[in-house]
Backbone bond lengths (Angstrom), bond angles and torsions (degrees), N, CA, C in turn:
res aa  C-N    CA-C-N  psi(-1)  N-CA   C-N-CA  omega(-1)  CA-C   N-CA-C  phi
1 X - - - 1.469 - - 1.388 110.34 -
2 X 1.237 120.59 -48.10 1.464 126.16 -179.46 1.519 114.14 -56.90
3 X 1.414 114.79 -35.22 1.554 116.09 175.17 1.511 108.31 -66.46
4 X 1.346 115.22 -46.82 1.371 116.42 179.75 1.478 119.29 -59.68
5 X 1.343 115.34 -34.57 1.423 120.10 176.03 1.607 111.10 -67.11
6 X 1.384 110.72 -39.34 1.408 109.47 176.66 1.593 118.29 -65.35
7 X 1.395 110.76 -34.57 1.498 116.29 174.04 1.594 111.85 -61.57
8 X 1.347 112.48 -39.96 1.489 110.70 178.47 1.590 112.45 -68.25
9 X 1.337 110.87 -31.62 1.467 111.16 -179.08 1.592 105.15 -63.82
10 X 1.362 120.33 -40.75 1.481 121.70 -172.51 1.598 102.66 -63.79
11 X 1.332 116.91 -48.70 1.360 120.72 -176.80 1.555 114.07 -60.63
12 X 1.114 115.89 -29.90 1.414 122.63 -178.51 1.682 115.16 -82.24
13 X 1.395 102.50 -6.83 1.580 110.06 178.13 1.458 111.52 86.84
14 X 1.315 119.65 -0.86 1.444 118.03 -178.01 1.506 114.30 -65.13
15 X 1.224 122.60 -29.76 1.432 126.56 -179.62 1.508 110.09 -68.29
16 X 1.336 116.94 -30.02 1.418 119.35 -178.95 1.486 115.92 -84.81
17 X 1.201 120.21 -3.59 1.527 125.96 -176.52 1.512 108.19 -86.13
18 X 1.325 111.12 146.78 1.515 118.42 -175.92 1.453 107.43 -64.43
19 X 1.352 123.79 -35.39 1.435 124.62 -174.05 1.738 109.62 -63.53
20 X 1.352 108.59 -35.17 1.551 116.05 -179.90 1.539 110.94 -80.20
21 X 1.272 114.38 -41.06 1.507 120.21 -174.42 1.528 113.81 -83.24
22 X 1.354 113.85 -29.01 1.490 113.49 -178.95 1.480 109.38 68.52
23 X 1.395 111.53 -135.13 1.526 118.97 -176.29 1.645 108.76 -91.24
24 X 1.350 115.96 4.41 1.446 112.28 -176.53 1.648 112.89 -82.23
25 X 1.264 117.93 140.46 1.365 121.78 -176.42 1.486 105.05 -105.04
26 X 1.392 114.59 157.52 1.553 114.38 170.48 1.551 114.29 -60.84
27 X 1.322 119.71 -31.55 1.395 120.28 -176.53 1.547 106.75 -99.53
28 X 1.241 118.53 -14.02 1.432 120.36 -169.54 1.477 116.82 87.87
29 X 1.197 114.76 152.56 1.586 117.40 174.58 1.539 103.70 -85.98
30 X 1.429 113.62 113.69 1.368 117.61 -179.95 1.574 107.96 -121.45
31 X 1.201 115.36 147.25 1.603 120.10 176.49 1.432 106.17 -69.44
32 X 1.336 110.88 136.17 1.507 118.90 178.03 1.508 109.59 -80.67
33 X 1.354 116.11 154.64 1.471 125.84 174.80 1.382 111.52 -114.59
34 X 1.440 118.84 142.53 1.418 120.66 173.91 1.488 101.26 -134.23
35 X 1.324 115.39 117.09 1.475 126.84 -169.48 1.650 109.76 -99.88
36 X 1.308 109.97 119.23 1.528 113.79 174.21 1.460 112.04 -94.08
37 X 1.291 118.93 130.17 1.515 123.87 176.57 1.542 108.08 -68.74
38 X 1.297 121.46 116.59 1.416 131.68 173.63 1.495 117.96 -90.52
39 X 1.336 112.84 2.17 1.443 115.40 -175.62 1.450 116.78 87.04
40 X 1.289 120.76 -166.41 1.500 127.54 -178.30 1.479 106.24 -93.88
41 X 1.358 117.84 148.46 1.432 124.65 178.82 1.691 100.01 -92.58
42 X 1.327 113.03 -174.47 1.429 119.47 179.10 1.497 117.00 -61.24
43 X 1.423 111.33 -22.45 1.591 117.69 178.75 1.546 109.73 -93.25
44 X 1.345 115.66 4.02 1.495 115.07 177.47 1.589 115.91 86.79
45 X 1.506 109.92 7.94 1.400 117.33 -175.44 1.528 110.26 -91.04
46 X 1.369 123.60 131.56 1.401 123.91 178.98 1.528 105.82 -67.93
47 X 1.399 110.28 138.40 1.476 120.70 173.58 1.487 115.86 -111.06
48 X 1.211 124.27 142.10 1.470 131.84 179.85 1.554 113.34 -130.86
49 X 1.294 112.04 138.28 1.446 115.81 170.60 1.531 114.17 -120.45
50 X 1.390 114.76 136.34 1.524 119.64 173.26 1.408 109.17 -67.81
51 X 1.285 125.02 113.69 1.476 126.91 173.80 1.493 114.69 -111.66
52 X 1.336 117.46 12.06 1.498 121.53 -178.04 1.488 114.95 -55.33
53 X 1.341 118.43 -47.11 1.347 120.95 178.71 1.554 118.37 -59.32
54 X 1.368 113.18 -42.64 1.345 122.56 175.96 1.400 118.81 -57.78
55 X 1.411 115.54 -35.60 1.348 125.69 178.28 1.576 120.42 -94.72
56 X 1.270 112.43 -1.98 1.493 121.84 -179.61 1.441 108.82 73.79
57 X 1.319 120.62 34.70 1.499 122.61 176.81 1.478 113.62 -111.68
58 X 1.308 117.50 15.09 1.489 120.94 -179.67 1.528 115.41 -102.97
59 X 1.501 114.68 37.23 1.384 114.13 177.54 1.554 116.44 -65.64
60 X 1.256 118.48 171.39 1.503 120.20 -178.25 1.483 114.43 -112.20
61 X 1.392 117.73 23.77 1.359 119.29 170.34 1.567 115.96 -60.31
62 X 1.279 119.92 148.20 1.457 127.51 -176.60 1.630 104.88 -76.75
63 X 1.202 119.45 83.84 1.546 126.61 -178.87 1.545 104.00 -74.49
64 X 1.328 112.63 137.71 1.409 123.38 178.13 1.572 109.37 -131.61
65 X 1.217 121.43 17.72 1.537 121.24 179.66 1.519 104.89 174.22
66 X 1.404 112.28 147.07 1.498 119.40 173.43 1.508 115.00 -145.54
67 X 1.256 119.51 141.76 1.403 120.38 -178.42 1.515 107.85 -134.67
68 X 1.346 114.10 149.27 1.481 122.66 178.05 1.412 109.05 -112.95
69 X 1.416 117.91 131.08 1.466 118.18 177.07 1.617 104.37 -167.98
70 X 1.327 109.27 158.32 1.455 112.73 175.33 1.535 109.04 -90.82
71 X 1.352 113.53 84.04 1.494 122.42 -173.47 1.501 114.29 -64.40
72 X 1.333 121.86 -32.46 1.389 124.79 176.28 1.532 115.99 -100.52
73 X 1.363 118.68 7.42 1.445 120.50 175.82 1.547 112.24 54.66
74 X 1.336 116.47 43.22 1.508 115.03 171.41 1.567 114.13 -111.59
75 X 1.295 115.73 13.15 1.463 120.29 173.68 1.589 110.98 95.65
76 X 1.404 116.47 -1.16 1.495 115.71 -174.45 1.571 100.00 -118.36
77 X 1.368 110.65 143.05 1.541 114.68 171.18 1.486 114.73 -75.46
78 X 1.333 113.74 137.76 1.501 114.86 177.86 1.562 100.79 -112.67
79 X 1.397 112.10 178.12 1.488 117.75 178.83 1.522 106.80 -135.89
80 X 1.346 110.30 136.82 1.453 118.98 171.65 1.499 116.58 -123.04
81 X 1.240 118.83 139.71 1.509 123.01 -166.88 1.453 105.95 -128.50
82 X 1.419 113.03 126.12 1.510 117.97 171.96 1.496 107.71 -87.30
83 X 1.374 115.32 145.11 1.405 119.24 179.95 1.536 111.31 -117.98
84 X 1.344 119.36 160.88 1.442 121.63 -174.12 1.610 108.24 -92.48
85 X 1.284 113.56 127.48 1.504 117.64 -178.90 1.468 108.54 -85.62
86 X 1.282 124.72 -6.56 1.402 124.49 -173.58 1.542 117.08 78.83
87 X 1.184 117.30 -166.50 1.507 118.83 -172.81 1.515 110.11 -73.29
88 X 1.288 123.83 -12.98 1.446 124.42 -179.56 1.473 114.42 -68.15
89 X 1.392 114.87 -26.85 1.408 117.98 -175.13 1.556 115.45 75.40
90 X 1.245 116.21 -2.68 1.512 125.42 -177.37 1.585 109.54 -77.51
91 X 1.227 118.02 101.34 1.347 122.06 -175.35 1.499 116.29 -70.48
92 X 1.352 111.27 -18.17 1.515 113.61 179.36 1.626 109.07 -72.79
93 X 1.219 118.93 -9.85 1.442 122.61 -179.03 1.545 106.61 -82.61
94 X 1.357 117.38 -18.89 1.474 117.22 -176.91 1.503 105.62 -151.30
95 X 1.264 118.33 80.64 1.432 125.19 -176.26 1.606 105.05 -78.99
96 X 1.344 116.66 145.99 1.392 123.19 168.61 1.546 114.06 -49.78
97 X 1.430 117.30 139.37 1.403 119.73 179.51 1.500 105.57 -105.58
98 X 1.313 121.75 135.36 1.451 128.98 173.89 1.529 110.75 -106.74
99 X 1.346 118.52 117.03 1.496 118.97 178.98 1.623 102.64 -104.18
100 X 1.300 108.28 106.64 1.482 113.93 -171.96 1.527 107.12 -89.22
101 X 1.349 122.20 133.04 1.419 128.18 -177.32 1.494 104.16 -93.40
102 X 1.356 118.94 109.66 1.463 127.78 176.40 1.513 109.63 -101.48
103 X 1.218 121.72 5.44 1.499 125.46 -176.93 1.489 115.41 -108.84
104 X 1.255 111.04 -43.57 1.520 118.66 -168.99 1.526 112.52 -60.97
105 X 1.303 117.88 -33.24 1.517 124.07 -178.37 1.515 109.42 -64.54
106 X 1.373 116.32 -20.60 1.447 118.58 -170.13 1.549 106.75 -74.30
107 X 1.341 118.94 -13.16 1.566 119.67 172.50 1.526 104.72 -106.82
108 X 1.334 116.54 175.60 1.456 126.50 -178.27 1.403 106.56 -79.96
109 X 1.383 112.01 149.46 1.481 123.98 178.89 1.555 107.53 -151.44
110 X 1.453 106.82 164.75 1.584 109.47 176.15 1.590 98.94 -136.72
111 X 1.338 113.85 138.76 1.465 117.66 175.04 1.548 102.53 -112.85
112 X 1.378 117.55 148.63 1.423 124.90 -179.69 1.640 110.48 -131.97
113 X 1.281 115.91 124.68 1.389 117.18 177.83 1.560 105.13 -116.34
114 X 1.388 117.16 143.15 1.498 121.94 -172.22 1.528 106.00 -125.07
115 X 1.327 112.00 143.25 1.535 119.36 172.18 1.474 108.16 -128.28
116 X 1.371 121.21 116.45 1.346 125.23 -177.78 1.528 112.13 -84.78
117 X 1.440 119.40 147.87 1.393 123.86 -176.54 1.609 104.16 -120.04
118 X 1.305 114.28 -69.26 1.404 122.12 167.38 1.482 112.17 -64.50
119 X 1.362 118.41 -43.44 1.408 124.36 179.04 1.563 108.00 -80.36
120 X 1.384 123.93 172.54 1.448 124.12 167.56 1.437 110.55 -46.08
121 X 1.404 114.59 149.97 1.452 117.83 179.17 1.537 114.67 -61.28
122 X 1.440 115.59 -35.93 1.391 120.05 -179.81 1.464 115.71 -72.21
123 X 1.370 116.29 -7.96 1.438 124.40 -167.53 1.467 122.19 49.35
124 X 1.378 109.02 35.71 1.552 114.20 -179.74 1.502 110.35 -68.54
125 X 1.182 121.72 129.09 1.459 129.49 -172.12 1.541 116.38 99.21
126 X 1.324 115.72 -4.16 1.451 123.90 -179.58 1.579 106.50 -73.73
127 X 1.400 119.55 140.74 1.436 125.72 175.83 1.571 108.33 -115.05
128 X 1.344 113.06 125.55 1.435 115.32 174.24 1.521 113.97 -113.65
129 X 1.252 119.01 128.26 1.393 128.02 -179.64 1.568 114.01 -110.99
130 X 1.340 122.12 132.60 1.376 119.28 173.85 1.554 109.22 -122.39
131 X 1.307 121.44 149.51 1.412 127.74 179.48 1.480 110.81 -120.63
132 X 1.341 118.54 116.79 1.511 118.34 177.84 1.501 109.88 -132.49
133 X 1.305 114.36 112.67 1.548 118.19 179.67 1.476 112.98 64.19
134 X 1.354 121.00 33.77 1.390 121.69 178.48 1.573 113.96 94.87
135 X 1.360 119.40 -17.45 1.407 124.89 -174.49 1.481 106.04 -95.69
136 X 1.371 117.50 147.18 1.376 123.88 -178.94 1.540 106.90 -120.38
137 X 1.456 111.07 148.43 1.541 116.90 167.67 1.428 107.10 -139.66
138 X 1.383 116.75 142.62 1.398 123.84 -176.40 1.631 106.44 -122.56
139 X 1.343 110.40 138.30 1.530 118.81 171.71 1.479 110.26 -134.48
140 X 1.370 118.20 148.25 1.389 122.19 -175.86 1.496 106.41 -124.31
141 X 1.431 120.66 136.60 1.370 127.40 168.52 1.482 116.06 -73.23
142 X 1.308 119.40 111.17 1.442 119.46 -169.36 1.453 110.91 -120.16
143 X 1.290 122.23 169.94 1.479 130.87 176.16 1.483 112.86 -127.06
144 X 1.241 123.21 141.26 1.413 119.10 174.36 1.463 111.60 69.75
145 X 1.399 120.61 51.34 1.433 123.90 -166.96 1.493 113.61 -81.40
146 X 1.366 118.87 -12.53 1.429 120.23 176.74 1.467 109.86 -163.88
147 X 1.333 115.49 172.76 1.528 119.20 175.57 1.472 114.61 -58.76
148 X 1.384 113.04 121.98 1.447 116.40 -179.06 1.557 114.14 54.93
149 X 1.238 118.38 22.61 1.467 121.40 -175.20 1.485 115.52 -142.66
150 X 1.268 120.57 161.66 1.459 125.59 -178.51 1.541 111.33 -152.30
151 X 1.364 116.57 114.07 1.447 121.68 175.92 1.499 109.57 -62.76
152 X 1.322 112.91 163.79 1.451 121.61 175.87 1.517 109.33 -64.50
153 X 1.378 111.65 142.48 1.576 118.28 177.45 1.452 110.58 -82.85
154 X 1.383 114.91 -11.56 1.599 119.88 178.31 1.661 100.71 -78.16
155 X 1.343 113.11 125.52 1.495 120.53 178.77 1.447 109.89 -86.95
156 X 1.338 116.59 138.67 1.480 122.79 -178.26 1.450 106.51 -117.38
157 X 1.371 118.01 140.31 1.485 122.92 171.13 1.523 109.18 -127.62
158 X 1.293 116.08 129.44 1.540 115.88 172.09 1.538 113.52 -85.46
159 X 1.277 115.35 131.09 1.475 121.97 -177.69 1.460 114.49 -111.15
160 X 1.298 116.50 1.33 1.477 120.26 176.00 1.628 109.29 55.37
161 X 1.243 117.25 -114.26 1.528 118.02 179.39 1.530 114.47 -98.25
162 X 1.259 114.81 2.30 1.571 119.84 -179.04 1.538 105.04 -73.50
163 X 1.357 114.32 145.15 1.407 119.74 -174.07 1.443 111.39 -115.93
164 X 1.294 118.06 -2.45 1.480 124.83 174.98 1.443 110.87 -155.35
165 X 1.418 110.00 161.82 1.618 119.01 177.71 1.518 107.77 -105.46
166 X 1.221 114.63 135.85 1.514 118.61 -175.06 1.560 105.00 -80.31
167 X 1.273 120.03 -48.06 1.521 126.00 -174.13 1.500 108.95 -142.43
168 X 1.377 115.05 130.50 1.397 123.88 172.38 1.509 106.25 -119.95
169 X 1.389 113.21 129.42 1.618 113.96 -179.41 1.564 102.90 -131.12
170 X 1.370 110.78 137.66 1.507 124.69 177.73 1.507 104.77 -111.24
171 X 1.283 114.58 128.66 1.426 123.18 171.18 1.592 107.52 -112.74
172 X 1.334 114.87 103.37 1.566 115.66 -169.61 1.540 105.60 -88.14
173 X 1.443 111.90 155.96 1.488 116.61 176.40 1.457 113.62 -55.71
174 X 1.369 119.42 -25.77 1.527 118.93 178.96 1.502 113.05 -73.85
175 X 1.345 117.85 -4.67 1.429 116.94 -174.53 1.530 114.83 102.67
176 X 1.252 118.21 -25.72 1.485 120.42 173.74 1.382 117.03 -52.87
177 X 1.269 124.82 135.36 1.476 128.27 170.27 1.539 106.25 -117.55
178 X 1.274 113.96 131.32 1.449 123.11 174.92 1.467 114.27 -125.34
179 X 1.353 120.13 131.73 1.422 122.56 -173.29 1.551 109.47 -123.88
180 X 1.357 115.19 135.88 1.570 117.28 -173.18 1.491 106.01 -133.01
181 X 1.263 113.29 135.98 1.527 119.58 175.12 1.529 110.97 -120.99
182 X 1.346 114.58 -10.35 1.514 116.33 174.70 1.561 105.19 -158.94
183 X 1.256 109.30 175.77 1.538 120.27 171.17 1.387 110.21 -123.15
184 X 1.371 117.24 98.13 1.403 126.26 -166.89 1.463 107.13 62.32
185 X 1.292 125.27 -121.34 1.365 129.14 -175.64 1.504 109.75 -102.04
186 X 1.319 121.19 5.05 1.407 125.16 -177.60 1.454 114.27 -109.52
187 X 1.343 122.48 147.76 1.448 123.98 -175.82 1.549 105.83 -71.83
188 X 1.344 111.86 166.97 1.481 123.84 170.71 1.614 107.39 -80.16
189 X 1.317 112.58 101.84 1.471 116.67 -173.41 1.479 113.58 -94.35
190 X 1.471 111.87 147.66 1.382 119.28 177.72 1.454 114.93 -62.64
191 X 1.268 123.28 166.79 1.527 128.84 176.44 1.458 112.11 58.43
192 X 1.374 114.11 37.14 1.497 123.27 170.61 1.485 115.24 -135.47
193 X 1.372 116.14 166.81 1.374 125.29 177.63 1.540 106.61 -101.50
194 X 1.270 113.14 124.04 1.485 119.93 177.97 1.426 109.61 -100.38
195 X 1.383 125.01 120.71 1.431 125.97 -177.42 1.471 109.29 -116.46
196 X 1.289 114.98 123.54 1.474 123.23 -177.45 1.496 113.71 -126.40
197 X 1.348 111.31 123.05 1.421 119.46 178.30 1.557 109.91 -102.09
198 X 1.261 115.08 125.56 1.556 118.43 -171.35 1.552 111.21 -52.52
199 X 1.335 114.67 118.20 1.477 119.00 175.60 1.483 114.78 80.12
200 X 1.297 117.52 3.04 1.433 124.30 -169.41 1.573 109.79 -113.34
201 X 1.253 116.66 -44.96 1.488 117.01 -178.00 1.508 110.03 145.85
202 X 1.353 113.27 -173.49 1.525 124.89 -177.35 1.356 113.58 -125.94
203 X 1.229 126.58 142.96 1.473 129.50 176.80 1.583 109.20 -139.12
204 X 1.281 114.02 152.28 1.562 118.51 177.67 1.489 110.19 -112.70
205 X 1.261 117.33 132.75 1.372 124.03 169.73 1.472 119.29 -140.59
206 X 1.299 123.34 -170.25 1.483 128.87 -174.31 1.545 106.67 -109.95
207 X 1.294 112.62 164.86 1.491 117.87 172.10 1.481 113.31 -76.67
208 X 1.283 120.49 140.02 1.474 126.13 172.27 1.519 110.32 -46.52
209 X 1.319 123.94 140.44 1.370 126.81 172.82 1.431 114.99 -80.93
210 X 1.307 128.66 126.00 1.346 128.42 -174.31 1.687 103.89 -115.25
């Protein structure tokens, strides 16, 4: 009888109400992890370290969506997380959390913005590769990057101490491939935004000031 009674409670929606559930989440309150890439070990295997606790990013809020973007336009990617307010719908009980990156911009970076012409205007599906000192990095313009979330369409590359990019290649969804080694007579410099319009050309600018 008790099992039947519980089933009736579920069907009546009692189980889903805050008064019944209390502080319990469907997924549980779990500590977040933030993994730092430590590079390869002697065997060539990538190593990661969880630094969430050290940075204060290991809260136990019931996160239901995450997006990565340069919210303050300083050249470093930040993280914003949406949290679940429960059945009450009161968003003040679970405000979004912004994890601001105050360290990444101390090293060099490059941002790339694409505009499609033959391809879709947002350039979704385009791949950008940069080469710096023999090393390569690849980024993909994607859509629907997470549950109820969308990462920035502006692509970011970490350059560490490199001050310029040797080669930048764009593979557009249309099949067009464009390769750039300079902007006019000037190199592709770090700490700039590179704007490329498909089949039109490349230009170099700076991030908007916020």
